[in-house]
C-alpha positions as CSV (number, residue, x, y, z in Angstrom):
1,X,69.8,113.9,131.5
2,X,72.3,111.2,132.3
3,X,75.9,110.9,130.9
4,X,77.7,107.7,130.7
5,X,81.5,107.2,130.1
6,X,83.3,103.9,129.6
7,X,86.9,103.2,129.5
8,X,88.2,100.0,127.9
9,X,91.8,99.1,128.4
10,X,92.6,96.4,125.9
11,X,95.6,94.1,125.1
12,X,96.1,93.6,121.4
13,X,97.2,90.2,120.2
14,X,100.1,89.8,117.7
15,X,100.8,93.2,116.8
16,X,104.3,94.6,116.1
17,X,103.7,98.3,114.9
18,X,101.4,101.3,115.5
19,X,100.2,100.8,112.0
20,X,98.9,97.1,112.8
21,X,97.6,98.6,116.0
22,X,95.5,101.1,114.2
23,X,94.1,98.5,111.6
24,X,92.7,96.5,114.8
25,X,91.4,99.5,116.8
26,X,89.8,101.8,114.1
27,X,87.3,99.1,113.0
28,X,86.3,98.4,116.8
29,X,85.8,102.2,117.3
30,X,83.8,102.6,114.0
31,X,81.6,99.5,114.8
32,X,81.0,101.0,118.4
33,X,79.9,104.5,116.8
34,X,77.7,102.8,114.2
35,X,75.9,100.0,116.1
36,X,75.3,102.0,119.4
37,X,75.3,105.7,118.1
38,X,77.8,106.6,120.9
39,X,81.0,108.8,120.8
40,X,84.0,106.4,120.8
41,X,87.6,107.1,120.2
42,X,91.1,105.7,121.1
43,X,91.8,107.8,124.1
44,X,95.1,106.5,125.5
45,X,98.2,104.3,125.2
46,X,98.7,105.9,121.9
47,X,102.6,105.2,122.0
48,X,102.1,101.6,122.9
49,X,101.7,99.1,120.0
50,X,100.1,96.6,122.0
51,X,97.8,98.3,124.4
52,X,94.9,100.5,123.7
53,X,92.5,102.7,125.8
54,X,89.1,103.2,124.1
55,X,86.9,105.8,125.5
56,X,83.0,105.6,125.0
57,X,80.4,108.2,125.9
58,X,76.6,108.1,125.8
59,X,73.8,110.6,126.8
60,X,70.2,109.7,127.4
61,X,67.2,110.6,129.3
62,X,67.2,107.3,131.4
63,X,70.0,106.0,133.5
64,X,69.1,102.4,132.7
65,X,69.5,103.0,129.0
66,X,72.9,104.3,129.4
67,X,73.9,101.5,131.4
68,X,72.5,99.0,128.9
69,X,74.3,100.9,126.0
70,X,77.6,101.0,127.9
71,X,77.3,97.1,128.9
72,X,76.7,96.2,125.2
73,X,79.9,98.4,124.1
74,X,81.8,96.6,126.6
75,X,80.7,93.0,125.3
76,X,81.3,94.1,121.7
77,X,85.1,94.7,122.9
78,X,85.3,91.2,123.6
79,X,86.8,90.1,120.3
80,X,89.1,87.4,119.7
81,X,92.0,89.7,118.7
82,X,91.5,91.9,121.8
83,X,91.9,91.0,125.4
84,X,89.9,93.2,127.7
85,X,92.4,94.0,130.6
86,X,90.0,96.4,132.5
87,X,86.9,98.5,132.0
88,X,85.5,101.4,134.1
89,X,82.3,103.1,133.9
90,X,81.1,106.3,135.1
91,X,77.6,107.7,135.3
92,X,76.5,111.3,135.9
93,X,72.9,112.3,136.5
94,X,70.9,115.3,137.6
95,X,71.4,114.3,141.4
96,X,75.2,114.9,140.8
97,X,74.9,118.5,140.7
């Protein structure tokens, strides 16, 4: 079993309130969940209205599949209204015991 985690640090465009931020971040998180069947949530920068940290997690039997899914999730976050500042991927497998 392999577990992969992805952190996406994004800068939001013309956002002036936390309510506007939610209206941009929620659809991204929902699409990640629906399209790739992953666990996804806004996981940080919740008090900043122009930044968001989106966390994604996936579990699979094959490490290559985990990497492919996380790479696809990262590409999805490259939307016009979001600027991807950084991403960090972690992979844990049976050899990491």
